[in-house]
FIRO-234914 format. One record per residue: z, x, y of N, C-alpha, C in turn; residue in one letter. Coordinates in pm, whole numbers, padded with zeros to 5 digits, always signed. Layout:
ZXYZXYZXYa
...
This chain:
+00821-12131-00075+00758-12102-00138+00671-11996-00044m
+00621-11925-00138+00539-11773-00077+00388-11826-00030a
+00370-11727+00062+00229-11754+00075+00122-11687-00014l
+00023-11727+00024-00072-11686-00185-00157-11587-00087p
-00181-11518-00204-00277-11394-00126-00409-11447-00109q
-00488-11319-00020-00624-11347+00036-00695-11338-00111p
-00809-11408-00110-00852-11476-00238-01013-11417-00248t
-01045-11290-00140-01208-11227-00158-01127-11130-00213g
-01237-11031-00231-01256-10904-00375-01178-10813-00262p
-01147-10783-00139-01109-10644-00091-00963-10617-00097r
-00886-10546-00061-00781-10546-00021-00750-10578+00140l
-00623-10614+00190-00606-10642+00334-00491-10575+00380v
-00487-10555+00507-00373-10493+00558-00394-10561+00693s
-00261-10494+00783-00297-10576+00971-00227-10434+01016f
-00240-10465+01141-00136-10390+01234-00117-10463+01357t
-00020-10459+01398+00034-10518+01550-00041-10431+01676d
-00124-10487+01753-00126-10383+01915-00098-10465+02007i
-00022-10344+02080+00028-10371+02252-00063-10294+02328l
-00189-10315+02447-00219-10210+02511-00156-10161+02592d
-00054-10247+02672+00018-10199+02754+00117-10280+02811k
+00218-10234+02863+00340-10311+02913+00296-10450+03053c
+00395-10502+03042+00336-10626+03177+00301-10720+03180g
+00297-10843+03208+00244-10953+03190+00076-10921+03181l
+00035-10848+03217-00121-10857+03162-00173-10753+03080d
-00070-10698+02968-00112-10671+02876-00103-10758+02786g
-00178-10689+02658-00235-10798+02560-00195-10743+02411t
-00137-10853+02357-00038-10808+02208-00139-10931+02084s
-00217-10823+02056-00248-10900+01920-00246-10842+01780f
-00290-10905+01694-00242-10870+01532-00399-10845+01482r
-00495-10726+01435-00593-10691+01341-00537-10672+01180i
-00645-10794+01133-00622-10798+00976-00804-10741+00944y
-00756-10645+00829-00911-10535+00814-00886-10538+00647y
-01020-10528+00575-01030-10481+00463-00994-10310+00422p
-00940-10266+00329-00931-10128+00287-00946-10157+00169t
-00971-10007+00142-01016-09967-00033-00879-09968-00109r
-00773-09925-00023-00653-09845-00139-00489-09895-00043r
-00423-09864-00081-00302-09890-00031-00235-09737-00040y
-00123-09711+00055-00067-09525-00013+00048-09595-00077n
+00131-09489-00086+00228-09488-00153+00357-09592-00092s
+00318-09530+00053+00482-09579+00117+00411-09758+00168n
+00452-09865+00118+00378-09988+00113+00480-10079+00202v
+00505-10145+00329+00593-10223+00360+00554-10376+00371n
+00585-10488+00327+00597-10613+00326+00630-10656+00376f
+00648-10668+00551+00710-10727+00630+00753-10877+00596p
+00833-10923+00679+00895-11071+00696+00766-11159+00730t
+00765-11268+00734+00661-11380+00794+00718-11394+00887w
+00642-11428+01010+00716-11474+01141+00823-11416+01218i
+00811-11381+01337+00959-11323+01388+01076-11360+01439t
+01159-11334+01396+01318-11393+01383+01314-11513+01505e
+01265-11459+01664+01288-11530+01789+01189-11672+01774d
+01100-11632+01702+01027-11732+01702+01080-11861+01604y
+01136-11855+01476+01183-11919+01375+01306-11993+01460f
+01423-11861+01575+01534-11960+01593+01518-12028+01706n
+01382-12015+01755+01330-12109+01860+01332-12256+01816q
+01230-12257+01684+01236-12367+01619+01273-12414+01519l
+01422-12374+01508+01515-12366+01450+01508-12526+01333e
+01529-12630+01409+01540-12763+01418+01439-12760+01314h
+01311-12775+01379+01198-12828+01311+01148-12740+01152h
+01256-12603+01167+01207-12555+01011+01303-12599+00885m
+01356-12703+00834+01399-12715+00719+01334-12700+00654k
+01338-12630+00559+01247-12627+00446+01127-12507+00449g
+01161-12428+00560+01072-12329+00573+01191-12171+00568v
+01143-12092+00480+01204-11982+00469+01141-11832+00545t
+01134-11769+00603+01115-11606+00619+01063-11519+00563r
+00972-11595+00430+00934-11532+00333+00863-11380+00339s
+00855-11279+00264+00764-11163+00264+00658-11188+00234q
+00553-11153+00324+00401-11138+00368+00354-11100+00199m
+00255-11136+00212+00165-11093+00062+00089-10950+00096p
+00104-10930+00210-00009-10807+00243+00038-10708+00354i
+00016-10586+00293+00165-10472+00351+00064-10475+00537p
+00178-10411+00621+00137-10370+00724+00103-10197+00733i
+00013-10155+00819-00034-10031+00866-00077-09921+00720n
-00135-10007+00662-00161-09941+00578-00334-09881+00594q
-00366-09754+00553-00514-09707+00617-00625-09760+00614p
-00666-09780+00752-00786-09894+00752-00930-09789+00654f
-00981-09772+00521-01091-09735+00470-01188-09821+00453i
-01342-09789+00522-01413-09897+00486-01443-09900+00388m
-01470-10035+00370-01557-10058+00211-01651-10000+00126p
-01669-09990+00038-01780-09909+00016-01979-09946+00029d
-02024-09915+00090-02108-09971+00104-02230-10039+00227g
-02073-10025+00306-02079-10105+00454-02067-10012+00579i
-02146-09987+00672-02146-09939+00732-02054-09943+00874d
-02082-10112+00903-01987-10154+01049-01949-10308+00994k
-01798-10345+01051-01811-10487+00987-01797-10573+01124l
-01799-10696+01103-01814-10764+01185-01707-10829+01230p
-01654-10894+01332-01510-10949+01404-01517-11119+01412i
-01377-11151+01378-01400-11279+01433-01228-11284+01491v
-01281-11335+01643-01158-11333+01711-01080-11471+01732v
-00937-11473+01719-00832-11599+01665-00789-11624+01766f
-00765-11755+01821-00656-11797+01918-00616-11891+01847s
-00420-11884+01870-00343-12045+01767-00314-12141+01884h
-00236-12231+01758-00224-12342+01848-00093-12362+01938g
-00114-12495+02012+00038-12485+02053+00111-12500+01996l
+00254-12429+02028+00349-12444+01950+00374-12332+01784l
+00272-12295+01798+00215-12184+01691+00215-12024+01721l
+00209-11948+01655+00143-11829+01710+00072-11754+01635s
+00033-11662+01645-00064-11531+01543-00011-11536+01444k
+00123-11552+01440+00162-11491+01298+00182-11637+01163d
+00117-11742+01253+00120-11870+01147-00015-11904+01077t
-00096-11821+01131-00213-11796+01055-00266-11692+00964y
-00177-11607+00929-00187-11495+00795-00291-11534+00702s
-00290-11640+00679-00372-11686+00549-00530-11679+00586f
-00555-11751+00664-00692-11801+00720-00741-11656+00767v
-00655-11579+00839-00682-11441+00876-00717-11312+00775c
-00662-11355+00688-00614-11204+00632-00758-11251+00493s
-00736-11401+00476-00856-11455+00400-00973-11376+00426d
-01008-11424+00532-01099-11349+00624-01174-11151+00549l
-01081-11150+00638-01065-10949+00640-01043-10944+00495a
-01058-11017+00359-01063-10999+00271-01187-10979+00206s
-01298-11083+00284-01438-11091+00275-01533-11003+00349y
-01446-10930+00430-01533-10799+00467-01534-10830+00662g
-01418-10899+00694-01445-10918+00803-01330-10856+00915f
-01347-10832+01060-01200-10752+01089-01149-10893+01159i
-01036-10911+01177-00988-11059+01263-00895-11041+01333v
-00909-11061+01487-00823-11034+01608-00718-11132+01624a
-00610-11157+01616-00533-11293+01620-00437-11246+01718a
-00471-11326+01863-00397-11254+02010-00266-11346+01989v
-00172-11308+02063-00046-11397+02103-00061-11396+02254d
-00097-11554+02265-00136-11577+02375+00017-11578+02457h
+00037-11551+02584+00154-11590+02665+00099-11685+02808t
+00049-11786+02794+00078-11870+02885+00169-11958+02848d
+00231-11948+02794+00371-12069+02780+00360-12191+02707g
+00232-12148+02572+00215-12213+02491+00291-12234+02362s
+00391-12115+02334+00476-12058+02249+00614-12073+02269i
+00694-12134+02209+00854-12071+02229+00855-11913+02171p
+00950-11861+02230+00979-11747+02196+00890-11625+02168g
+00750-11647+02298+00661-11562+02288+00729-11468+02446s
+00686-11340+02432+00737-11220+02540+00613-11145+02557f
+00627-11041+02673+00593-10935+02691+00678-10814+02737y
+00619-10714+02681+00710-10594+02686+00700-10542+02813m
+00816-10506+02866+00828-10391+03009+00911-10276+03004e
+00876-10157+03024+00957-10036+03019+01115-10067+03114r
+01182-10051+02989+01306-10049+03085+01433-09982+03036g
+01584-10059+02981+01655-10019+02915+01641-10015+02785s
+01725-09895+02716+01731-09948+02545+01783-10053+02485d
+01747-10153+02526+01846-10254+02472+01712-10325+02361t
+01619-10292+02329+01545-10366+02156+01505-10246+02082e
+01579-10133+02071+01548-10038+01988+01451-10033+01855p
+01544-10165+01791+01430-10216+01673+01316-10254+01710k
+01234-10314+01763+01143-10387+01836+01013-10283+01824l
+01024-10191+01905+00870-10076+01894+00935-09938+01907v
+01009-09901+02009+01090-09788+02045+01187-09783+02146k
+01235-09659+02154+01310-09679+02261+01262-09680+02414k
+01316-09753+02503+01241-09752+02617+01182-09873+02675g
+01184-09976+02559+01096-10126+02594+01185-10236+02569f
+01181-10326+02631+01269-10449+02610+01138-10565+02632e
+01184-10640+02589+01116-10816+02588+01138-10868+02709r
+01034-10923+02774+01042-11042+02901+01002-11171+02834q
+01052-11260+02814+01051-11431+02706+00923-11456+02876f
+00852-11546+02821+00748-11619+02912+00871-11799+02879v
+00853-11823+02993+00919-11962+02948+00807-12070+02923p
+00899-12200+02841+00837-12264+02724+00827-12420+02792f
+00690-12460+02824+00763-12636+02854+00677-12715+02764d
+00769-12798+02700+00738-12866+02606+00688-13043+02681a
+00713-13052+02751+00660-13168+02807+00505-13185+02868n
+00468-13085+02893+00337-13060+02945+00219-13149+02923e
+00166-13220+02996+00076-13329+02895-00052-13190+02896t
-00138-13281+02794-00269-13190+02775-00369-13153+02907g
-00346-13296+03000-00420-13249+03117-00388-13127+03233l
-00240-13126+03202-00185-13042+03297-00186-12913+03203e
-00241-12890+03075-00252-12726+03010-00420-12738+02982r
-00489-12802+03096-00636-12737+03079-00652-12652+03169l
-00537-12595+03274-00564-12435+03340-00555-12369+03222e
-00448-12373+03156-00389-12265+03029-00532-12254+02953s
-00595-12310+02905-00737-12298+02804-00786-12176+02868v
-00783-12201+03042-00897-12127+03068-00802-11964+03060e
-00715-11990+03090-00619-11843+03064-00595-11816+02952i
-00596-11898+02827-00611-11827+02714-00751-11811+02658r
-00808-11831+02756-00968-11784+02678-01004-11674+02771a
-00918-11641+02845-00970-11494+02904-00877-11411+02819q
-00743-11488+02781-00698-11359+02646-00781-11320+02572d
-00893-11415+02501-00996-11401+02392-01063-11272+02450l
-01142-11300+02544-01245-11213+02626-01129-11071+02622i
-01019-11036+02676-00932-10902+02709-00938-10892+02496k
-00898-10940+02435-00898-10882+02286-01033-10812+02268v
-01170-10872+02290-01322-10842+02267-01303-10694+02327l
-01260-10730+02456-01306-10548+02571-01175-10452+02487n
-01081-10519+02417-01000-10385+02363-01060-10345+02176l
-01136-10442+02173-01184-10430+02003-01317-10342+02070l
-01351-10328+02173-01468-10203+02233-01405-10106+02203e
-01264-10094+02300-01210-09980+02322-01170-09897+02187n
-01146-09961+02063-01128-09947+01966-01226-09900+01871l
-01351-09966+01907-01470-09894+01863-01519-09769+01913n
-01469-09725+02005-01509-09609+02050-01473-09528+02116d
-01299-09541+01962-01195-09473+01966-01127-09440+02066g
-01091-09507+02169-00996-09482+02282-00877-09640+02338r
-00852-09649+02182-00747-09763+02233-00611-09701+02231l
-00522-09720+02243-00385-09687+02232-00315-09790+02200s
-00216-09777+02129-00116-09896+02095+00063-09852+02083n
+00077-09904+02197+00205-09888+02216+00316-09972+02092l
+00289-10028+02021+00356-10104+01916+00369-09981+01808y
+00268-09914+01779+00233-09815+01617+00184-09696+01707h
+00273-09622+01788+00190-09494+01847+00129-09404+01708p
+00182-09413+01630+00133-09358+01472+00034-09402+01408t
-00004-09508+01400-00095-09563+01330-00231-09523+01366f
-00319-09456+01298-00447-09387+01336-00549-09495+01345e
-00556-09533+01474-00634-09629+01472-00792-09580+01523l
-00791-09450+01527-00901-09353+01528-01029-09387+01411t
-00967-09425+01327-01035-09467+01189-01150-09587+01207r
-01116-09643+01335-01194-09766+01296-01300-09762+01460f
-01322-09624+01473-01418-09552+01567-01570-09589+01489k
-01648-09640+01575-01807-09657+01514-01799-09761+01404d
-01695-09854+01350-01702-09890+01237-01709-10037+01266k
-01696-10065+01378-01712-10230+01432-01855-10262+01518i
-01887-10384+01442-02045-10483+01481-02009-10516+01543n
-02016-10492+01689-02003-10578+01838-02110-10668+01845l
-02187-10672+01744-02332-10754+01766-02325-10845+01689e
-02233-10878+01636-02135-10984+01528-02000-11023+01504k
-01983-11088+01638-01884-11161+01705-01861-11293+01713t
-01782-11348+01629-01748-11467+01652-01617-11493+01677a
-01597-11646+01749-01467-11692+01818-01419-11811+01740v
-01282-11769+01702-01269-11910+01641-01058-11955+01660m
-01068-12072+01635-00923-12114+01669-00916-12233+01606g
-00750-12257+01601-00750-12405+01541-00636-12505+01697h
-00632-12617+01681-00596-12691+01763-00590-12644+01889s
-00483-12604+01970-00502-12565+02120-00601-12452+02137f
-00607-12374+02000-00703-12255+02004-00842-12302+01943g
-00850-12430+01903-00979-12437+01869-01071-12484+01979g
-00955-12552+02083-01014-12555+02204-01057-12448+02313a
-00976-12364+02283-01007-12201+02341-01137-12167+02302t
-01136-12203+02167-01276-12121+02099-01373-12156+02193a
-01392-12288+02175-01485-12316+02222-01545-12319+02375l
-01435-12303+02430-01458-12270+02603-01497-12110+02613v
-01432-12012+02532-01452-11921+02546-01577-11904+02494s
-01672-11977+02421-01790-11938+02354-01940-11943+02516v
-01808-12031+02542-01920-12084+02728-01894-11972+02826f
-01775-11893+02823-01787-11794+02918-01798-11651+02890k
-01838-11600+02744-01848-11449+02698-01990-11448+02628d
-02100-11405+02653-02218-11439+02561-02199-11307+02464d
-02089-11230+02442-02060-11155+02314-02029-11267+02200r
-01994-11316+02255-01907-11473+02146-02092-11564+02090f
-02070-11479+01946-02227-11551+01879-02208-11682+01821k
-02084-11754+01789-02096-11866+01714-01914-11893+01751i
-01916-12054+01761-01758-12064+01776-01732-12171+01669a
-01609-12127+01605-01570-12204+01459-01424-12289+01547i
-01365-12409+01529-01294-12493+01591-01242-12542+01498s
-01104-12516+01442-01056-12566+01382-00972-12696+01429l
-00997-12828+01412-00895-12921+01393-00896-12935+01548d
-00954-12908+01661-00949-12852+01793-00876-13000+01876p
-00771-12959+01954-00725-13036+02065-00778-13064+02137w
-00922-13166+02121-01025-13189+02255-00980-13248+02373m
-00876-13295+02375-00792-13355+02495-00784-13233+02583t
-00771-13106+02559-00780-12954+02669-00907-12944+02658v
-01036-12974+02626-01153-12927+02631-01217-12974+02768f
-01224-12901+02891-01238-12967+02989-01393-13046+03014d
-01426-13170+03071-01564-13204+03047-01646-13163+03148e
-01624-13030+03174-01699-12945+03281-01811-12881+03176k
-01787-12859+03097-01859-12772+03028-01938-12851+02922y
-01919-13007+02950-02043-13090+02857-02160-13068+02942l
-02183-13021+03036-02301-13029+03087-02371-12873+03134t
-02313-12800+03083-02291-12624+03043-02435-12631+02951r
-02544-12546+02936-02596-12530+02853-02610-12401+02819k
-02584-12401+02660-02512-12278+02622-02575-12277+02473v
-02695-12206+02427-02787-12176+02300-02687-12136+02196a
-02538-12134+02157-02543-12108+02052-02475-12174+01978k
-02475-12146+01835-02412-12252+01702-02260-12287+01760p
-02223-12383+01733-02082-12450+01741-02046-12539+01644m
-01946-12492+01578-01921-12568+01470-01748-12623+01467f
-01729-12726+01405-01570-12820+01429-01584-12837+01301i
-01420-12777+01259-01424-12850+01103-01246-12924+01095i
-01274-13044+01119-01172-13073+01121-01072-13143+01033n
-00930-13195+01058-00854-13219+00890-00827-13404+00975c
-00744-13450+00889-00718-13572+00918-00621-13562+00986i
-00620-13549+01090-00513-13608+01210-00571-13663+01300s
-00463-13645+01399-00417-13806+01499-00518-13813+01607e
-00700-13780+01582-00761-13730+01683-00780-13869+01702i
-00814-13882+01874-00857-14034+01928-00969-14028+01935t
-01003-14193+01982-01160-14192+01930-01263-14071+02075k
-01188-14080+02204-01207-14077+02325-01239-13822+02252a
-01130-13810+02218-01219-13704+02126-01290-13687+02057d
-01322-13794+01956-01410-13808+01869-01613-13825+01930a
-01522-13902+02020-01691-13911+02119-01735-13728+02177i
-01598-13715+02268-01659-13550+02315-01685-13438+02235k
-01641-13455+02081-01711-13372+01977-01871-13373+01952i
-01912-13513+01970-02014-13510+01958-02114-13547+02110r
-02027-13483+02237-02113-13484+02324-02129-13350+02349l
-02084-13247+02211-02151-13087+02227-02269-13110+02155l
-02316-13211+02093-02471-13250+02006-02581-13140+02151d
-02630-13079+02075-02752-13029+02136-02852-13097+02227g
-02890-13240+02185-02950-13296+02203-02893-13377+02402d
-02774-13317+02412-02736-13345+02534-02770-13265+02640v
-02780-13146+02618-02830-13032+02708-02933-12985+02692t
-03004-13024+02551-03131-12941+02535-03167-12877+02523g
-03051-12780+02376-02999-12684+02317-03110-12701+02217t
-03139-12640+02091-03161-12627+01985-03030-12547+01898t
-02958-12512+01977-02906-12449+01870-02757-12544+01796a
-02757-12488+01676-02694-12650+01585-02532-12647+01614e
-02508-12730+01618-02340-12827+01635-02362-12879+01469r
-02236-12906+01415-02236-12974+01313-02083-12986+01347l
-02048-13141+01350-01870-13142+01335-01861-13187+01175p
-01752-13129+01079-01718-13171+00967-01594-13206+00963l
-01527-13307+00844-01386-13317+00808-01332-13278+00723t
-01221-13202+00676-01181-13193+00542-01076-13339+00494l
-01097-13361+00364-01050-13519+00361-00950-13428+00306l
-00840-13552+00307-00671-13491+00207-00567-13432+00266g
-00626-13438+00386-00545-13326+00484-00480-13336+00563t
-00380-13260+00635-00338-13270+00778-00361-13193+00897s
-00284-13218+01039-00345-13057+01125-00279-12954+01099h
-00160-12966+01042-00116-12804+00966-00221-12742+00803f
-00290-12829+00749-00385-12773+00623-00392-12636+00683t
-00501-12591+00802-00548-12490+00837-00450-12370+00854q
-00291-12403+00872-00174-12319+00886-00100-12276+00812t
-00024-12158+00808+00030-12137+00714+00181-12203+00638d
+00197-12324+00751+00302-12374+00682+00210-12523+00606f
+00085-12487+00580+00100-12601+00507+00121-12538+00333a
+00159-12398+00335+00184-12402+00177+00342-12376+00170f
+00432-12417+00276+00572-12455+00255+00607-12590+00185f
+00755-12621+00223+00777-12710+00124+00709-12894+00160s
+00721-12969+00055+00711-13113+00113+00796-13152+00232d
+00903-13119+00209+01034-13187+00258+00981-13121+00448s
+00972-13013+00486+00909-12943+00602+00819-13062+00643f
+00730-13032+00559+00599-13103+00606+00619-13260+00641l
+00653-13367+00562+00759-13462+00592+00839-13501+00685a
+00897-13365+00763+00990-13418+00856+00877-13361+01000s
+00777-13303+00974+00741-13290+01087+00586-13406+01064v
+00555-13490+00980+00436-13604+00970+00352-13547+00937n
+00339-13406+00848+00173-13371+00809+00230-13322+00663m
+00199-13419+00593+00199-13420+00475+00073-13417+00403t
-00011-13380+00373-00139-13378+00266-00157-13436+00155a
-00251-13481+00138-00322-13574-00031-00351-13485-00109e
-00420-13370-00071-00464-13250-00123-00403-13156-00172n
-00378-13072-00240-00343-12936-00280-00364-12836-00153d
-00260-12753-00083-00318-12674+00051-00404-12584-00031a
-00378-12462-00137-00489-12403-00181-00608-12429-00188k
-00655-12547-00265-00762-12568-00252-00864-12626-00160l
-00779-12750-00067-00816-12741+00099-00844-12586+00151s
-00744-12497+00143-00762-12373+00220-00887-12282+00142n
-00885-12320+00029-00991-12257-00025-01176-12340+00048k
-01169-12426+00004-01285-12470+00111-01322-12407+00259l
-01194-12437+00324-01199-12427+00445-01280-12269+00466n
-01190-12180+00396-01253-12052+00376-01383-12061+00338t
-01460-12116+00243-01601-12112+00222-01692-12176+00306e
-01625-12306+00398-01728-12319+00518-01728-12259+00612l
-01592-12171+00679-01643-12092+00746-01683-11984+00732i
-01692-11875+00575-01753-11793+00546-01927-11804+00563l
-01960-11938+00482-02136-11992+00536-02098-11984+00620t
-02111-12065+00728-02153-12035+00861-02140-11880+00916l
-02020-11843+00935-02058-11677+00996-02147-11598+00910l
-02175-11604+00749-02281-11510+00714-02406-11594+00799r
-02418-11714+00795-02575-11757+00863-02583-11708+00995k
-02506-11734+01070-02571-11699+01217-02520-11577+01283y
-02414-11504+01172-02418-11320+01194-02511-11274+01168l
-02586-11341+01081-02672-11283+00950-02641-11169+00891e
-02542-11212+00789-02467-11140+00713-02470-11137+00578i
-02518-11073+00465-02537-11110+00327-02429-11171+00288p
-02474-11304+00176-02410-11349+00117-02387-11542+00123g
-02391-11633+00054-02407-11757+00071-02425-11797+00193n
-02516-11828+00256-02537-11910+00395-02580-12065+00372a
-02586-12122+00274-02618-12281+00231-02511-12349+00273d
-02464-12403+00388-02372-12466+00394-02435-12622+00326i
-02544-12660+00334-02570-12815+00267-02528-12806+00107t
-02532-12717+00012-02482-12685-00122-02356-12705-00112s
-02250-12618-00010-02132-12676-00026-02074-12836-00024i
-02158-12877+00101-02085-13056+00160-02157-13089+00021l
-02249-13085-00062-02323-13179-00177-02213-13151-00237s
-02153-12976-00322-02092-12976-00411-01949-13026-00360e
-01892-13042-00252-01769-13102-00255-01743-13255-00205n
-01841-13309-00183-01861-13413-00114-01707-13538-00133r
-01628-13495-00201-01499-13578-00232-01389-13534-00119s
-01436-13415-00065-01322-13344+00000-01356-13276+00114d
-01469-13319+00159-01569-13282+00311-01644-13375+00351v
-01660-13402+00445-01762-13494+00507-01803-13451+00647t
-01921-13498+00666-01986-13461+00766-01926-13554+00915i
-01915-13518+01015-01857-13617+01120-01707-13619+01099g
-01642-13722+01204-01526-13768+01191-01484-13892+01110t
-01357-13923+01087-01343-14034+01041-01243-14124+01114v
-01299-14103+01259-01285-14174+01367-01399-14303+01343v
-01319-14436+01401-01439-14559+01394-01501-14531+01525d
-01601-14451+01527-01697-14507+01645-01848-14524+01608v
-01877-14582+01729-02004-14637+01683-02115-14587+01748t
-02270-14571+01709-02380-14452+01730-02401-14526+01892e
-02373-14647+01901-02403-14708+02033-02302-14637+02156n
-02165-14657+02121-02073-14574+02202-02142-14446+02224e
-02153-14362+02061-02202-14208+02148-02293-14190+02209i
-02407-14255+02214-02550-14317+02301-02510-14326+02401f
-02396-14430+02465-02369-14441+02584-02285-14315+02639d
-02219-14275+02603-02150-14130+02625-02263-14027+02639a
-02321-14015+02551-02444-13927+02630-02483-13921+02739k
-02557-14068+02754-02622-14108+02840-02575-14097+02932k
-02453-14078+02971-02351-14072+03097-02369-13912+03115k
-02341-13807+03019-02331-13680+03056-02487-13608+03091i
-02630-13681+03019-02734-13601+03059-02722-13704+03222k
-02743-13793+03264-02748-13855+03422-02658-13736+03504t
-02559-13702+03449-02457-13608+03508-02528-13498+03544l
-02586-13405+03444-02666-13307+03426-02796-13341+03514i
-02870-13440+03533-03005-13467+03585-02957-13486+03736k
-02857-13548+03751-02792-13547+03903-02786-13408+03964n
-02695-13327+03897-02671-13199+03952-02781-13115+03974m
-02869-13141+03879-03024-13067+03926-03078-13103+03992g
-03066-13218+04068-03095-13289+04200-03075-13219+04330n
-02946-13174+04303-02848-13171+04431-02922-13013+04506r
C-alpha cells in the first residue's frame, strides 16, 4: 500500500541534512512547503535499505514503496507569508525519522517547517553516523565518507533508557540550534552540499517553535520542553511514559503540553503519570490536556499504519478505524493546538473539534483510573515539592 499525499494546500518537499562527521554530528530531515516543483523531480524510496534489512523478519507485508513527495526541490516561500513556524520531531524506539514521513509532510503542507531528527542513542537498528574514511560508500553521500553503525540493544528496559531520553532531548536542542544557523544562512550540509540552504535565510520564525514526538519520542518531547525555553509547546503522540523521569513532575514550567494517545498498552502507572503533568500539581496555569484517538493502535500515528493488515496483525498493531481518517483527525488536532499556542492564523478551537468527533476522540485516557487514585498521586508530588522548598 502506498503512503498518502499530504492533505494541506501546499506542495511539500524535503532534504536530509548532516552538519558534520563524527558521533557528535547531527543528522535530520526537514520537510518544507514550496510553491512549485522543478522539472528534475526525484521521488525516493521510503525508509533506508539498512533499516529495512535490520527488521526484515518483522516486515512481512511491508514494501519499500516510493515516497509521495520529492526530495531536494527548491524552497520557495508560500505567498503572503514572511516566516514559517517550526516543529522539531523525535521518533520512537525501533523506528526512525523516515517512518513518520506522513505526519511530518502533512504538517509541512499547512505551512510548517518540520525537522525530524535521527537519534544515534542506540534506540534504532541500522542507525549510523558518518566518518571521513575510505571510499567504501560512494552512493550514500559522496566519496570520502563511510558509515559507523551504532549498536542497538533490544533488551534494555524502560528504566535503563532513562539516560537515553536525556541524550535524545539534547539531540532536539542541537537540531533547534542548527535551525537557527539555517535561518542565519550559515548551515552547511554534507549530505547534499549543492542544495540551496541559503533560500531558508530569514524565513524561519524562531519565536514559534514546537517540539513533538511519538512513543519514546513522545517522552523525549516532554523532557525537551523542560530543558529549553525556545520550545513554546510540546505535543506528545502516544508517549512511552515509563521513560519520562518523575524528577520533571516537580518542576514548574509554564508551557502548554498536550498528549494525543492511541489505544495502546498504556499502564495504569503511566496513565496516572500523564495526569501528574496537570498544571495544578506545580501551580502553573499553562494548559495540559490528554486526549485519546479511539479505534486506533500504537502504530496509527506512524507510516506503518498505511501498510498491509497482515503486517499490522503480525506486530499486534491492527486498528478498528481507517488509518487515513484517524490521521486526518490527528493532524487536525495537532494543527489546532499549534495555531492556538503559537498564535498562527487558522482554526484554533479544540472544543469544536472534540464535539464534532466525539465518536473518534475523547478527553483523558481509556485506562480505568479513579479520581481518588489521581488525587493521591498528585498529593504525593505536591508534598515532595513542598519538602524540596523547605530544604
